[in-house]
N, C-alpha and C positions, 0 to 999 in steps of 0.2 A: 560442493557442485552448485553451477549458477542457474537463475531460471532458464535462459535457452538450453542450455544442455537438459533442462528437465521435462523439455519436448517427449521425449520417449518414455519419460516415467510418469506423468501427471502430474498433479497438483500437489501430491502427496510427498513431492521430493522437493516443494519450495518450501522455505522458510521464510517466515515475513516477521517486520517488526511492523507494530503500529505502536504512532506516536500522537499521542491526543491528551489536552491538559483536561480534557470532561471524562470523567469514569463511566458514562454509560454508553458515549460514543464509541471510547476503546472496547466495551462491553459487548456491544452492536457487530462490530466489526469484527473482533475474535470468534463471536458467535455464527458470523455469516462464513467467514473464511474458513470455521472449521466443518461448519454445515456443508461446503462445498468441496470437502474433503482435503485441504491445505495442510500439513503434518505439523508443521513444528510454527505455533503464532504466541510471538514475543511481543510485551506490552512496554511503554515508557511513557512518562506522563509529561514530558518537555524534552527539548532538544538536547539540553545537557545530560539527563537519563538515556536518551538516546546515544548519544555520541559516547556514552559508558558503555553502553553496550555491544555500540561497533566496535570498541578497541578490542573487546573480550571476546565478541562471538561471531562468527558469518553468518549473514542472511544473504538472500536472494530477492529479497524486494525490501522495500521501506513503503509505509502508507504513511503521512504525515500532514498532520494538519497545519496551515499556513499561520494562524495566530494564535499564538502560546505567550505565556510571561516567561520572563528570562530570555534563553537562545530561543528564537523562533524559528518557525519550519524551514523558511528562507535564509536563513544564516547557516540550519545546520544542513540543509541543500548545497550551500555556499562552503562549506568547512568541509564535506565528505563530495566534493568534486574537485575542491583544489588541491588535494594530496598533502595538505601543509601541516598535518598529523601524522606522523609518521605510525601512530598505532591503528589508526584508519585507511592505511594506503589501498589496502585491501578492498576497500569499499567503492573506490572510486565509479567505477561504472556499474555498480549495484542500481538497478531501476527502481525510479521514486516516482509516487503517486502523490501528490498534493490534494490534500483535502481543504478546501473554503468554503464559506459563509456569502463571500463577494462573488456576485457574476461581473464585477468591473475587470473590464478589457487590460485595463492597466496592473491589476494582480495576476491578472493570469499569463500577461506578459513576463510581469517578475517573475512568477513561477517557472517561466521556460528560462528566462536570461539566466536564473540563478542556477541551473541545469538540470529540474524537474522533465522528468519523461512523458510525463502527462497529471493531468487535474481533474478532479472531479467537484463540483458544485454541490454545497449542503443543500436541502434534507438530502442526507444519504439512500439511496438508491440501490439493494443488494445486487438487482439483475445487471446493472449500470456500472458497479464496482468490479462486478464479476467481468462483465464483457470487456472492460477497459484492463485492469490484470491477463487476461488472455490474450489480448492485443499485445501489450507492452511487453510478457514474455514470453512470446510464442508458445503459447502450451493451449492443449486441449484440456478442456475442463467436461467430463462425461454430463455432470448434472446439467451445466449450461447448455451444451447441446442438446439435452433430453428436453430442459425448456422451451429452447428454442423451437423444437418439432410441435410444439404448442401455444400456438401464440396467445391462445385467450387464457391460457390457464394461468392459473393462480396456485404457487404452490408454498411450502413453508420449508423454509431450507434454515436450518441452525436454529431453530427456534424463532425466524423472522419470514412473515409474508414476502414473496417477490410475485412480482408480476410483470 
């Protein structure tokens, strides 16, 4: 199933690969995603590990840090989009959201040029992440809808406060 076909079934049908070299960031992302009802959340600590995962598993969404040692996030996006790796051709159209500590327009432009669908500037704001996923994957996320109906509410989702 791809993320767009998950529209009828919601976030529980979407499998996500989280790629970040920081254990804490990966843990927070996984916690937020599971808290919002995403089904399968896989983790990779760098671009090479993500490429291995993508060769062996099908995912519906990739959330990837830009700056990592070894294969960085931009190189991973280029590899996925190129279709040059026969084992990863099934991933060419998977939505990719980049995470970056850099609000610099050149980095953001590089993300788009590499083929990323969206980006989020750190520090990570869980609600913004989920809104971006909903837009990119064209899926309704019930907890997001619930929070949006209470604009001043602060809630704890997946062990993380969101506002």
